[in-house]
N, CA and C of each residue as an Amber inpcrd file, in Angstrom:
protein
   684
 -19.0820000  36.7210000 137.5580000 -18.6480000  36.1180000 138.8210000
 -18.7990000  34.6020000 138.7810000 -19.9150000  34.1250000 138.2260000
 -20.1760000  32.6930000 138.2540000 -19.5350000  31.9470000 137.0970000
 -19.1970000  32.6670000 136.0090000 -18.6640000  31.9810000 134.8390000
 -17.3640000  31.2520000 135.1490000 -16.5080000  31.8500000 136.0000000
 -15.2560000  31.1980000 136.3650000 -15.5140000  29.9540000 137.2000000
 -16.5420000  30.0210000 138.0460000 -16.8680000  28.8770000 138.8980000
 -17.5020000  27.7480000 138.0860000 -18.2230000  28.1060000 137.0290000
 -18.8770000  27.0920000 136.2080000 -17.8510000  26.2700000 135.4470000
 -16.8920000  26.9490000 134.8110000 -15.8460000  26.2600000 134.0570000
 -16.4410000  25.2860000 133.0510000 -15.9740000  24.0380000 133.1190000
 -16.4680000  22.9790000 132.2230000 -17.6320000  22.1920000 132.8220000
 -18.0340000  22.5330000 134.0580000 -19.0740000  21.7480000 134.7350000
 -20.4030000  21.8190000 133.9870000 -20.7270000  23.0000000 133.4760000
 -22.0030000  23.1800000 132.8010000 -22.1630000  22.2680000 131.5960000
 -21.1350000  22.1970000 130.7650000 -21.2360000  21.3750000 129.5610000
 -21.1820000  19.8910000 129.9130000 -20.4700000  19.5370000 130.9810000
 -20.4520000  18.1400000 131.4230000 -21.8250000  17.7050000 131.9240000
 -22.4750000  18.5750000 132.6930000 -23.8090000  18.2640000 133.1950000
 -24.8120000  18.1990000 132.0440000 -24.6760000  19.1200000 131.0750000
 -25.5370000  19.0800000 129.8900000 -25.3400000  17.7770000 129.1260000
 -24.0890000  17.3410000 129.0050000 -23.7970000  16.0890000 128.2910000
 -24.4110000  14.8940000 129.0120000 -24.3610000  14.8930000 130.3320000
 -24.9470000  13.7970000 131.1200000 -26.4530000  13.7280000 130.8900000
 -27.1280000  14.8860000 130.9450000 -28.5750000  14.9240000 130.7280000
 -28.9250000  14.4240000 129.3380000 -28.1770000  14.8780000 128.3350000
 -28.4470000  14.4620000 126.9650000 -28.1990000  12.9720000 126.7610000
 -27.1100000  12.4630000 127.3170000 -26.8080000  11.0370000 127.1920000
 -27.8750000  10.1860000 127.8830000 -28.3110000  10.6200000 129.0510000
 -29.3720000   9.8990000 129.7610000 -30.6620000   9.9280000 128.9490000
 -30.9770000  11.0870000 128.3790000 -32.1950000  11.2070000 127.5720000
 -32.1360000  10.2590000 126.3820000 -31.0370000  10.2730000 125.6390000
 -30.9040000   9.4030000 124.4730000 -30.9600000   7.9240000 124.8710000
 -30.2980000   7.5810000 125.9760000 -30.2470000   6.1810000 126.4020000
 -31.6200000   5.6750000 126.8270000 -32.3010000   6.4320000 127.6760000
 -33.6130000   6.0060000 128.1740000 -34.6520000   6.0520000 127.0600000
 -34.6010000   7.1000000 126.2530000 -35.5450000   7.2380000 125.1360000
 -35.3720000   6.0940000 124.1350000 -34.1290000   5.8120000 123.7760000
 -33.8640000   4.7180000 122.8380000 -34.2760000   3.3700000 123.3920000
 -33.9890000   3.1500000 124.6740000 -34.3760000   1.8960000 125.3160000
 -35.8920000   1.7250000 125.3150000 -36.6140000   2.7890000 125.7070000
 -38.0650000   2.7030000 125.8500000 -38.7620000   2.4630000 124.5100000
 -38.2630000   3.1000000 123.4670000 -38.9300000   2.9940000 122.1750000
 -38.9380000   1.5720000 121.6210000 -37.8850000   0.8200000 121.9020000
 -37.7510000  -0.5010000 121.2940000 -38.1780000  -1.6450000 122.2120000
 -38.7560000  -1.3130000 123.3750000 -39.1980000  -2.3600000 124.2880000
 -40.6430000  -2.7670000 124.0130000 -40.9170000  -4.0490000 123.8490000
 -42.3190000  -4.4990000 123.7080000 -43.1030000  -4.1510000 124.9650000
 -44.2520000  -3.5360000 124.7980000 -45.0260000  -3.0800000 125.9460000
 -45.4850000  -4.2360000 126.8260000 -45.7600000  -5.3830000 126.2330000
 -46.2170000  -6.5160000 127.0460000 -45.1070000  -7.0270000 127.9640000
 -43.8530000  -6.8250000 127.5710000 -42.7320000  -7.2190000 128.4360000
 -42.4640000  -6.1800000 129.5170000 -42.7170000  -4.9050000 129.1980000
 -42.4860000  -3.8450000 130.1830000 -43.4920000  -3.9120000 131.3210000
 -44.7550000  -4.1350000 130.9820000 -45.7910000  -4.2090000 132.0090000
 -45.8200000  -2.9610000 132.8660000 -45.7530000  -3.1550000 134.1990000
 -45.8060000  -2.0440000 135.1530000 -44.6720000  -1.0530000 134.9340000
 -43.5200000  -1.5250000 134.4530000 -42.3360000  -0.6620000 134.3430000
 -42.4840000   0.4020000 133.2650000 -43.5480000   0.3360000 132.4930000
 -43.8030000   1.4060000 131.5200000 -44.0600000   2.7340000 132.2360000
 -44.7350000   2.6810000 133.3790000 -45.0550000   3.9070000 134.1210000
 -43.8010000   4.6140000 134.6380000 -42.8830000   3.9040000 135.3440000
 -41.6430000   4.5800000 135.7470000 -40.8520000   5.1290000 134.5700000
 -40.8880000   4.4310000 133.4370000 -40.1830000   4.9230000 132.2520000
 -40.7910000   6.2370000 131.7550000 -42.1130000   6.3260000 131.7710000
 -42.7940000   7.5530000 131.3540000 -42.4070000   8.7070000 132.2820000
 -42.4100000   8.4440000 133.5860000 -42.0670000   9.4850000 134.5590000
 -40.6090000   9.9030000 134.4290000 -39.7290000   8.9330000 134.2140000
 -38.3140000   9.2460000 134.0490000 -38.0850000  10.0720000 132.7850000
 -38.7450000   9.6880000 131.6970000 -38.5940000  10.4450000 130.4530000
 -39.1820000  11.8530000 130.5840000 -40.2650000  11.9860000 131.3300000
 -40.8280000  13.3160000 131.5830000 -39.8010000  14.1980000 132.2710000
 -39.1430000  13.6410000 133.2790000 -38.1160000  14.4000000 134.0140000
 -36.9310000  14.7300000 133.1110000 -36.5480000  13.7910000 132.2560000
 -35.4140000  14.0310000 131.3670000 -35.7640000  15.0480000 130.2800000
 -36.9960000  15.0140000 129.7740000 -37.4270000  16.0500000 128.8370000
 -37.3530000  17.4240000 129.5060000 -37.7640000  17.4870000 130.7690000
 -37.6710000  18.7440000 131.5120000 -36.2210000  19.1780000 131.6490000
 -35.3460000  18.2210000 131.9300000 -33.9240000  18.5330000 132.0370000
 -33.3400000  19.0480000 130.7310000 -33.7840000  18.4720000 129.6190000
 -33.3230000  18.9260000 128.3080000 -33.7740000  20.3660000 128.0650000
 -35.0320000  20.6680000 128.4090000 -35.5390000  22.0270000 128.2220000
 -34.8100000  23.0160000 129.1220000 -34.5820000  22.6370000 130.3730000
 -33.8860000  23.5240000 131.3000000 -32.4460000  23.7650000 130.8440000
 -31.8370000  22.7740000 130.2000000 -30.4940000  22.9600000 129.6460000
 -30.5250000  24.0000000 128.5280000 -31.5700000  23.9460000 127.6800000
 -31.7360000  24.9760000 126.6510000 -31.9100000  26.3420000 127.2990000
 -32.6570000  26.3840000 128.3950000 -32.8600000  27.6380000 129.1290000
 -31.5380000  28.1850000 129.6700000 -30.7040000  27.2980000 130.2050000
 -29.3980000  27.7450000 130.7000000 -28.5210000  28.2660000 129.5660000
 -28.6570000  27.6580000 128.3960000 -27.9250000  28.1510000 127.2300000
 -28.3550000  29.5710000 126.8850000 -29.6380000  29.8500000 127.0150000
 -30.1650000  31.1910000 126.7410000 -29.4760000  32.2190000 127.6340000
 -29.1750000  31.8190000 128.8640000 -28.4870000  32.7190000 129.7970000
 -26.9660000  32.6160000 129.6900000 -26.4910000  31.8000000 128.7510000
 -25.0590000  31.7240000 128.4890000 -24.2530000  30.9750000 129.5260000
 -24.9100000  30.0690000 130.2750000 -24.2000000  29.4320000 131.3900000
 -24.0100000  27.9210000 131.2070000 -24.3180000  27.3920000 130.0240000
 -23.9670000  25.9890000 129.7720000 -22.4630000  25.8870000 129.5590000
 -21.9330000  26.7790000 128.7460000 -20.4880000  26.8130000 128.5100000
 -20.0610000  28.2570000 128.2580000 -19.8850000  29.0290000 129.3280000
 -19.5780000  30.4560000 129.1850000 -18.2810000  30.7330000 128.4250000
 -17.3760000  29.7700000 128.3910000 -16.0840000  29.9910000 127.7430000
 -16.1790000  30.0700000 126.2280000 -17.2550000  29.5240000 125.6670000
 -17.3830000  29.5070000 124.2100000 -18.8520000  29.7070000 123.8320000
 -19.1730000  30.8790000 123.3050000 -20.5590000  31.2150000 122.9930000
 -21.1550000  30.3050000 121.9140000 -20.3400000  29.9050000 120.9340000
 -20.8480000  29.0660000 119.8520000 -21.2330000  27.6770000 120.3560000
 -20.3800000  27.0970000 121.2110000 -20.7010000  25.7860000 121.7840000
 -21.9140000  25.9030000 122.6960000 -21.9580000  26.9630000 123.5000000
 -23.0910000  27.2030000 124.3900000 -24.3940000  27.2710000 123.5840000
 -24.3640000  28.0070000 122.4600000 -25.5550000  28.1370000 121.6250000
 -25.8950000  26.8220000 120.9260000 -24.8820000  26.0860000 120.4990000
 -25.1280000  24.7930000 119.8500000 -25.8830000  23.8550000 120.7800000
 -25.4620000  23.7930000 122.0370000 -26.1620000  22.9520000 123.0140000
 -27.6010000  23.4270000 123.1800000 -27.7920000  24.7350000 123.2050000
 -29.1440000  25.2800000 123.3350000 -30.0270000  24.9310000 122.1620000
 -29.4840000  25.0460000 120.9570000 -30.2510000  24.7160000 119.7500000
 -30.5850000  23.2250000 119.7270000 -29.6100000  22.3820000 120.0900000
 -29.8400000  20.9380000 120.1260000 -30.9380000  20.5870000 121.1160000
 -30.8500000  21.1280000 122.3270000 -31.8390000  20.7930000 123.3660000
 -33.2240000  21.3140000 123.0220000 -33.3060000  22.5190000 122.4900000
 -34.6180000  23.0500000 122.1220000 -35.2240000  22.2520000 120.9660000
 -34.3780000  21.7680000 120.0660000 -34.8710000  20.9570000 118.9470000
 -35.3780000  19.6000000 119.4180000 -34.7000000  19.0160000 120.4060000
 -35.1370000  17.7240000 120.9280000 -36.4850000  17.8220000 121.6200000
 -36.8170000  19.0040000 122.1000000 -38.0950000  19.2120000 122.7820000
 -39.0990000  19.7700000 121.7650000 -39.7020000  18.8770000 120.9990000
 -40.7550000  19.2270000 120.0290000 -40.2790000  20.2400000 119.0040000
 -38.9840000  20.2130000 118.6780000 -38.4350000  21.0690000 117.6370000
 -38.7290000  22.5470000 117.8970000 -38.5700000  22.9410000 119.1650000
 -38.7580000  24.3450000 119.5140000 -37.7040000  25.2110000 118.8530000
 -38.0710000  26.4310000 118.5520000 -37.1430000  27.3920000 117.9740000
 -36.3040000  28.0130000 119.0830000 -35.0050000  27.8000000 119.0220000
 -34.1090000  28.3850000 120.0380000 -34.1800000  29.9120000 119.9900000
 -34.2510000  30.4710000 118.8010000 -34.3090000  31.9320000 118.6650000
 -35.5640000  32.4880000 119.3260000 -36.7100000  31.8130000 119.0980000
 -37.9610000  32.2630000 119.7210000 -37.8790000  32.1290000 121.2330000
 -37.3450000  31.0070000 121.7090000 -37.1800000  30.8230000 123.1480000
 -36.2890000  31.9120000 123.7310000 -35.2000000  32.2030000 123.0400000
 -34.2380000  33.2110000 123.5020000 -34.9130000  34.5730000 123.6350000
 -35.6060000  34.9870000 122.5830000 -36.2370000  36.3110000 122.5870000
 -37.3530000  36.3950000 123.6250000 -38.1890000  35.3590000 123.6930000
 -39.2990000  35.3730000 124.6470000 -38.8120000  35.3680000 126.0890000
 -37.7970000  34.5520000 126.3530000 -37.3470000  34.4430000 127.7430000
 -36.6810000  35.7310000 128.2260000 -35.9080000  36.3560000 127.3670000
 -35.2920000  37.6280000 127.7640000 -36.3460000  38.7210000 127.9040000
 -37.3990000  38.6680000 127.0820000 -38.5020000  39.6210000 127.2350000
 -39.1880000  39.4260000 128.5810000 -39.3040000  38.1680000 129.0070000
 -39.8950000  37.8670000 130.3180000 -39.0570000  38.4610000 131.4460000
 -37.7490000  38.3660000 131.3380000 -36.8750000  38.9110000 132.3840000
 -36.8650000  40.4400000 132.3720000 -36.9190000  41.0220000 131.1890000
 -36.8400000  42.4780000 131.0800000 -38.1240000  43.1530000 131.5580000
 -39.2690000  42.5560000 131.2600000 -40.5540000  43.1850000 131.5790000
 -41.4730000  42.1760000 132.2450000 -41.0520000  41.6310000 133.3700000
 -41.7930000  40.5680000 134.0540000 -43.2100000  41.0010000 134.3930000
 -44.1840000  40.2330000 133.8840000 -45.6210000  40.4300000 134.0930000
 -46.1470000  41.7070000 133.4470000 -45.3480000  42.3150000 132.5910000
 -45.8050000  43.5020000 131.8810000 -46.5180000  43.1410000 130.5870000
 -46.9340000  44.1650000 129.8590000 -47.6710000  43.9450000 128.6080000
 -46.8120000  43.2430000 127.5590000 -45.5030000  43.3980000 127.6390000
 -44.6070000  42.7930000 126.6540000 -43.9910000  41.4830000 127.1360000
 -44.5490000  40.9350000 128.2080000 -44.0460000  39.6610000 128.7310000
 -44.8120000  38.5130000 128.0660000 -44.1650000  37.7500000 127.1680000
 -44.8740000  36.6550000 126.4730000 -45.2090000  35.4810000 127.3830000
 -44.6020000  35.4300000 128.5670000 -44.8480000  34.3170000 129.4930000
 -45.9500000  34.6300000 130.5040000 -46.6320000  35.7650000 130.3360000
 -47.6430000  36.1570000 131.3120000 -48.9940000  36.3260000 130.6370000
 -50.0590000  35.9730000 131.3740000 -51.4180000  36.1990000 130.8990000
 -52.1770000  36.9270000 132.0040000 -52.7970000  38.0510000 131.6580000
 -53.3750000  38.9250000 132.6790000 -54.5720000  38.3190000 133.3930000
 -55.1460000  37.2650000 132.8540000 -56.2440000  36.6010000 133.5610000
 -55.7590000  35.9000000 134.8220000 -54.4950000  35.5240000 134.8250000
 -53.8810000  34.7320000 135.9080000 -54.6120000  33.4010000 136.1250000
 -55.3930000  32.9600000 135.1480000 -56.0880000  31.6760000 135.2270000
 -55.2870000  30.6270000 134.4620000 -55.2790000  29.4160000 134.9980000
 -54.3790000  28.3810000 134.4960000 -54.5730000  28.0890000 133.0070000
 -55.7950000  27.7500000 132.5920000 -56.0050000  27.2950000 131.2110000
 -55.7610000  28.3890000 130.1690000 -56.3090000  29.6160000 130.3370000
 -55.9950000  30.6580000 129.3510000 -54.5000000  30.9810000 129.3090000
 -53.8900000  30.9570000 130.4680000 -52.4600000  31.2500000 130.5560000
 -51.6420000  30.1520000 129.8780000 -52.0260000  28.9120000 130.1190000
 -51.3210000  27.7920000 129.5060000 -51.4510000  27.8400000 127.9880000
 -52.6370000  28.1480000 127.5020000 -52.8490000  28.2610000 126.0570000
 -51.9810000  29.3700000 125.4760000 -51.9340000  30.5050000 126.1640000
 -51.0970000  31.6190000 125.7100000 -49.6200000  31.2430000 125.7140000
 -49.2110000  30.5240000 126.7410000 -47.8300000  30.0630000 126.8750000
 -47.4500000  29.1610000 125.6980000 -48.3120000  28.1960000 125.3970000
 -48.0660000  27.2800000 124.2830000 -48.0230000  28.0430000 122.9600000
 -48.9490000  28.9760000 122.7920000 -49.0430000  29.7270000 121.5370000
 -47.7860000  30.5550000 121.2680000 -47.1570000  31.0230000 122.3360000
 -45.9550000  31.8390000 122.1680000 -44.7200000  31.0050000 121.8300000
 -44.7810000  29.7040000 122.0720000 -43.5840000  28.8840000 121.8610000
 -43.7370000  27.8410000 120.7620000 -44.9520000  27.4320000 120.4730000
 -45.1590000  26.3600000 119.4980000 -46.0100000  26.8580000 118.3430000
 -45.4970000  26.6940000 117.1300000 -46.2260000  27.0850000 115.9250000
 -46.3620000  25.9120000 114.9840000 -46.7930000  26.1870000 113.7670000
 -47.0540000  25.1190000 112.8110000 -45.7800000  24.3600000 112.4460000
 -44.6260000  25.0340000 112.4720000 -43.3770000  24.3550000 112.1360000
 -43.0670000  23.2440000 113.1390000 -43.3120000  23.5340000 114.4290000
 -43.0630000  22.5190000 115.4520000 -43.9630000  21.3000000 115.2540000
 -45.2270000  21.5450000 114.9520000 -46.1570000  20.4350000 114.7040000
 -45.7420000  19.6450000 113.4660000 -45.3370000  20.3490000 112.4130000
 -44.9340000  19.6820000 111.1780000 -43.6970000  18.8190000 111.3910000
 -42.6530000  19.3930000 112.0050000 -41.4170000  18.6450000 112.2140000
 -41.6240000  17.4710000 113.1690000 -42.4530000  17.6710000 114.1830000
 -42.7400000  16.5850000 115.1130000 -43.4920000  15.4590000 114.4060000
 -44.4340000  15.8140000 113.5360000 -45.1880000  14.8050000 112.7810000
 -44.2690000  14.0400000 111.8340000 -43.3500000  14.7510000 111.1850000
 -42.3980000  14.0870000 110.2840000 -41.5150000  13.1280000 111.0710000
 -41.0050000  13.5850000 112.2030000 -40.1610000  12.7370000 113.0490000
 -40.9270000  11.5100000 113.5200000 -42.1680000  11.7200000 113.9590000
 -43.0160000  10.6280000 114.4390000 -43.1870000   9.5710000 113.3480000
 -43.4710000  10.0130000 112.1440000 -43.7030000   9.0730000 111.0390000
 -42.4200000   8.3860000 110.5800000 -41.3080000   9.0970000 110.6170000
 -40.0290000   8.4690000 110.2810000 -39.6950000   7.3520000 111.2650000
 -39.9260000   7.6360000 112.5510000 -39.6620000   6.6200000 113.5730000
 -40.5780000   5.4140000 113.3920000 -41.8080000   5.6730000 112.9730000
 -42.7900000   4.5950000 112.8630000 -42.5830000   3.7550000 111.6040000
 -42.3260000   4.4160000 110.4780000 -42.2660000   3.6840000 109.2110000
 -40.8580000   3.2830000 108.7950000 -39.8510000   4.0530000 109.2100000
 -38.4710000   3.7230000 108.8460000 -37.8380000   2.8100000 109.8920000
 -37.9540000   3.1680000 111.1640000 -37.3630000   2.3580000 112.2330000
 -38.3140000   1.2950000 112.7650000 -39.5620000   1.3110000 112.2630000
 -40.5610000   0.2880000 112.6250000 -40.8760000   0.2640000 114.1270000
 -40.9030000   1.4460000 114.7200000 -41.2380000   1.5410000 116.1390000
 -42.7570000   1.5400000 116.2880000 -43.2310000   0.7960000 117.2500000
 -44.6700000   0.6780000 117.4760000 -45.2620000   2.0430000 117.8350000
 -46.4100000   2.3560000 117.2690000 -47.0440000   3.6450000 117.5080000
 -47.3740000   3.8330000 118.9860000 -47.7140000   2.7490000 119.6810000
 -48.0170000   2.8500000 121.1130000 -46.7780000   3.2860000 121.8940000
 -45.5960000   2.7770000 121.5240000 -44.3620000   3.1830000 122.1790000
 -44.0730000   4.6600000 121.9370000 -44.3180000   5.1170000 120.7160000
 -44.0850000   6.5230000 120.3990000 -45.0300000   7.4300000 121.1900000
 -46.2810000   7.0060000 121.3130000 -47.2430000   7.8080000 122.0650000
 -46.8990000   7.8450000 123.5530000 -46.5140000   6.6860000 124.0940000
 -46.2500000   6.5850000 125.5270000 -44.9040000   7.1760000 125.9450000
 -43.8980000   7.0220000 125.0930000 -42.5390000   7.3770000 125.5090000
 -41.9680000   8.5930000 124.7760000 -42.7490000   9.1430000 123.8530000
 -42.3200000  10.3740000 123.1820000 -43.3590000  11.4810000 123.3680000
 -44.5580000  11.2490000 122.8860000 -45.5800000  12.2920000 122.9410000
 -46.0190000  12.5780000 124.3770000 -46.3600000  11.5330000 125.1260000
 -46.8710000  11.7220000 126.4870000 -45.8540000  12.3880000 127.4180000
 -44.5970000  11.9020000 127.5070000 -43.6260000  12.5830000 128.3910000
 -43.3780000  14.0340000 127.9940000 -43.3900000  14.3120000 126.6890000
 -43.1710000  15.6780000 126.2380000 -44.3310000  16.5790000 126.6660000
 -45.5480000  16.0680000 126.5690000 -46.7180000  16.8350000 127.0050000
 -46.7060000  17.0410000 128.5190000 -46.4130000  15.9730000 129.2570000
 -46.3520000  16.0820000 130.7220000 -45.2580000  17.0470000 131.1510000
 -44.1290000  17.0030000 130.4680000 -43.0290000  17.9100000 130.7740000
 -43.4090000  19.3580000 130.5020000 -44.1740000  19.5920000 129.4350000
 -44.6260000  20.9470000 129.1190000 -45.4950000  21.5010000 130.2400000
 -46.4080000  20.6640000 130.7520000 -47.2560000  21.0730000 131.8800000
 -46.3930000  21.3060000 133.1090000 -45.4450000  20.4310000 133.3570000
 -44.5410000  20.5550000 134.5010000 -43.7630000  21.8720000 134.4470000
 -43.1930000  22.1660000 133.2930000 -42.4100000  23.3930000 133.1230000
 -43.2820000  24.6290000 133.3070000 -44.4810000  24.5820000 132.7250000
 -45.3700000  25.7370000 132.8310000 -45.8180000  25.9450000 134.2790000
 -46.2580000  24.8610000 134.9260000 -46.8290000  25.0120000 136.2700000
 -45.7730000  25.4630000 137.2780000 -44.6530000  24.7450000 137.3330000
 -43.6550000  25.0450000 138.3650000 -42.7210000  26.1960000 137.9860000
 -42.5460000  26.4310000 136.6830000 -41.5910000  27.4540000 136.2670000
 -42.2070000  28.7720000 135.8540000 -43.5340000  28.7900000 135.6410000
 -44.1790000  30.0360000 135.2180000 -45.4310000  30.3400000 136.0380000
 -46.3850000  29.4080000 136.0370000 -47.6720000  29.6850000 136.6810000
 -47.5450000  29.8450000 138.1970000 -46.9540000  28.8660000 138.8450000
 -46.8900000  28.9150000 140.3140000 -46.1400000  30.1470000 140.8320000
 -44.9740000  30.4800000 140.3020000 -44.2570000  31.6480000 140.8480000
 -44.8610000  32.9990000 140.4780000 -45.7390000  33.0420000 139.4460000
 -46.2500000  34.3360000 139.0050000 -47.7640000  34.4780000 139.0980000
 -48.4710000  33.4320000 139.5360000 -49.9390000  33.5000000 139.5560000
 -50.4570000  34.4260000 140.6500000 -49.7610000  34.5110000 141.7670000
 -50.1330000  35.4450000 142.8350000 -49.4220000  36.7750000 142.6080000
 -49.9370000  37.8110000 143.2440000 -49.3080000  39.1280000 143.1600000
 -48.1980000  39.2080000 144.2120000 -46.9890000  39.4380000 143.7510000
 -45.8400000  39.5320000 144.6530000 -45.2450000  40.9300000 144.5560000
 -45.2420000  41.5970000 145.6750000 -44.7480000  42.9780000 145.7070000
 -43.2450000  43.0160000 145.9880000 -42.4950000  42.3940000 145.0830000
 -41.0380000  42.4840000 145.1980000 -40.4830000  42.9320000 143.8490000
 -39.2180000  43.1800000 143.8030000 -38.5980000  43.7630000 142.6220000
 -38.7480000  42.8880000 141.3810000 -38.8380000  41.5600000 141.5860000
 -38.9310000  40.6440000 140.4510000 -40.3540000  40.1460000 140.2040000
 -41.3000000  40.5930000 141.0350000 -42.7110000  40.1920000 140.8960000
 -42.8470000  38.6740000 140.8100000 -42.0490000  37.9990000 141.6060000
 -41.9690000  36.5340000 141.5370000 -42.0660000  35.9050000 142.9140000
 -42.7110000  34.7460000 142.9620000 -42.7130000  33.9410000 144.1650000
 -41.6190000  32.8950000 144.0890000 -41.5940000  32.0230000 145.0870000
 -40.5830000  30.9710000 145.1140000 -41.0760000  29.8030000 145.9380000
 -40.6030000  28.6240000 145.6300000 -40.9340000  27.4460000 146.4310000
 -40.2750000  27.5430000 147.7970000 -40.9070000  26.8860000 148.7690000
 -40.2520000  26.7580000 150.0730000 -38.9730000  25.9550000 149.9250000
 -38.0380000  26.1770000 150.8100000 -36.7380000  25.5210000 150.7120000
 -36.8700000  24.0240000 150.9540000 -36.7260000  23.2820000 149.8890000
 -36.7140000  21.8210000 149.9290000 -35.9980000  21.3880000 148.6560000
 -34.6970000  21.1810000 148.7650000 -33.8780000  20.9930000 147.5740000
 -34.2740000  19.7460000 146.7730000 -34.6690000  18.6890000 147.4620000
 -35.0580000  17.4690000 146.7540000 -36.3030000  17.7160000 145.9140000
 -37.3390000  18.3280000 146.5210000 -38.5580000  18.6060000 145.7890000
 -38.3040000  19.6510000 144.7010000 -37.4750000  20.6400000 145.0010000
 -37.1750000  21.6750000 144.0110000 -36.4980000  21.0700000 142.7790000
 -35.6450000  20.0760000 142.9990000 -34.9880000  19.4090000 141.8700000
 -35.9820000  18.5550000 141.0890000 -36.7420000  17.7220000 141.7880000
 -37.6660000  16.8020000 141.1240000 -38.7740000  17.5620000 140.3950000
 -39.2870000  18.6110000 141.0080000 -40.4300000  19.3140000 140.4260000
 -40.0640000  20.0770000 139.1600000 -38.8610000  20.7000000 139.1300000
 -38.5240000  21.4610000 137.9180000 -37.0650000  21.9120000 137.8960000
 -36.1510000  21.0340000 138.3120000 -34.7170000  21.3390000 138.2470000
 -34.3830000  22.6820000 138.9010000 -34.9580000  22.9150000 140.0790000
 -34.7380000  24.1180000 140.8880000 -35.3400000  25.3780000 140.2720000
 -36.0890000  25.2500000 139.1810000 -36.6610000  26.4250000 138.5510000
 -37.8030000  26.9960000 139.3740000 -38.3130000  26.2030000 140.3360000
 -39.3230000  26.7170000 141.2530000 -38.7560000  27.7340000 142.2180000
 -37.4430000  27.7360000 142.4070000 -36.7830000  28.8140000 143.1460000
 -36.7120000  30.0120000 142.2020000 -37.8890000  30.5520000 141.9120000
 -38.0120000  31.4550000 140.7720000 -37.5600000  32.8730000 141.0760000
 -37.8640000  33.3450000 142.2670000 -37.3490000  34.6720000 142.6450000
 -35.8320000  34.6610000 142.5720000 -35.2520000  33.5680000 143.0560000
 -33.7950000  33.4480000 143.0450000 -33.2500000  33.4370000 141.6150000
 -34.0090000  32.8120000 140.6980000 -33.5570000  32.8010000 139.3040000
 -33.5890000  34.2090000 138.7050000 -34.6810000  34.9360000 138.9580000
 -34.7550000  36.3080000 138.4450000 -33.6820000  37.1940000 139.0790000
 -33.3620000  36.9170000 140.3130000 -32.3600000  37.7210000 141.0130000
 -30.9400000  37.3650000 140.5790000 -30.7650000  36.1020000 140.1230000
 -29.4300000  35.6260000 139.7240000 -29.5160000  34.8280000 138.4270000
 -29.8900000  35.4550000 137.3040000 -30.0780000  34.6970000 136.0590000
 -28.7960000  34.0910000 135.5040000 -27.6440000  34.5040000 136.0370000
 -26.3800000  33.9400000 135.5550000 -25.9860000  32.6720000 136.2990000
 -26.8560000  32.2300000 137.2170000 -26.5750000  31.0070000 137.9710000
 -27.2330000  29.8250000 137.2540000 -26.4750000  28.7820000 136.8870000
 -27.0670000  27.6130000 136.2150000 -28.0000000  26.8520000 137.1510000
 -28.8480000  26.0220000 136.5830000 -29.8620000  25.3320000 137.3900000
 -29.2450000  24.5020000 138.5020000 -28.0940000  23.8970000 138.2380000
 -27.5010000  22.9760000 139.2130000 -26.8030000  23.7080000 140.3600000
 -26.7690000  25.0390000 140.3130000 -26.2470000  25.8140000 141.4260000
 -27.3250000  26.6500000 142.1060000 -28.5550000  26.5800000 141.6040000
 -29.6130000  27.4430000 142.1210000 -29.8840000  27.2190000 143.6000000
 -29.7220000  25.9820000 144.0570000 -30.0160000  25.6960000 145.4660000
 -29.1060000  26.5000000 146.3930000 -27.9410000  26.9040000 145.9080000
 -27.0030000  27.6620000 146.7370000 -27.4260000  29.1170000 146.9180000
 -28.3700000  29.5690000 146.0910000 -28.8460000  30.9500000 146.2000000
 -30.0520000  31.0410000 147.1140000 -30.5960000  29.9020000 147.5340000
 -31.8250000  29.9000000 148.3190000 -31.5290000  30.3700000 149.7470000
């Protein structure tokens, strides 16, 4: 039903997010920190949001809604976005996320931890998505940027490592922990944010409307507010 309505909009929105990420990331890396001063903080926050947008685009690819007209292009965007986010494995993300939808909060749900406590759950969440390959590839990329492109290590820490870490916490808290930490006696075992489209967008690209996502997984993030 939604694939016809999505048309080319999904891939255009994905392209905008990617272009913004590349532009802001490239700008931030080459700016002397002493010249940026206070503006380093807004750049970190903006990059955190853009990293989240890149991850959510990979998530939409998993559901086939970045470009429903062409599965190969849809998957290519997903692989690209997952790789940009700490070299995550698109295949692992795909399998884990569908397992979460099929058996939400069950024993086979990789996104759930039965303690329902933040830190053990967060550790379990990270362990299911990040392995030694991600650390290795990220370290290689970090060193290439530092020694080949001569980017200052402080810029890499502030505008690459830090936003990616903050985005990971953001995605986990608003997209997994908050909607599933309480017991919800509904068909999707999921909670949802109160209706506030601005906050829902800023906090996690509408992914906090989590019951709605489980109820309508074929709806892309940029249309989720219409299901609320």
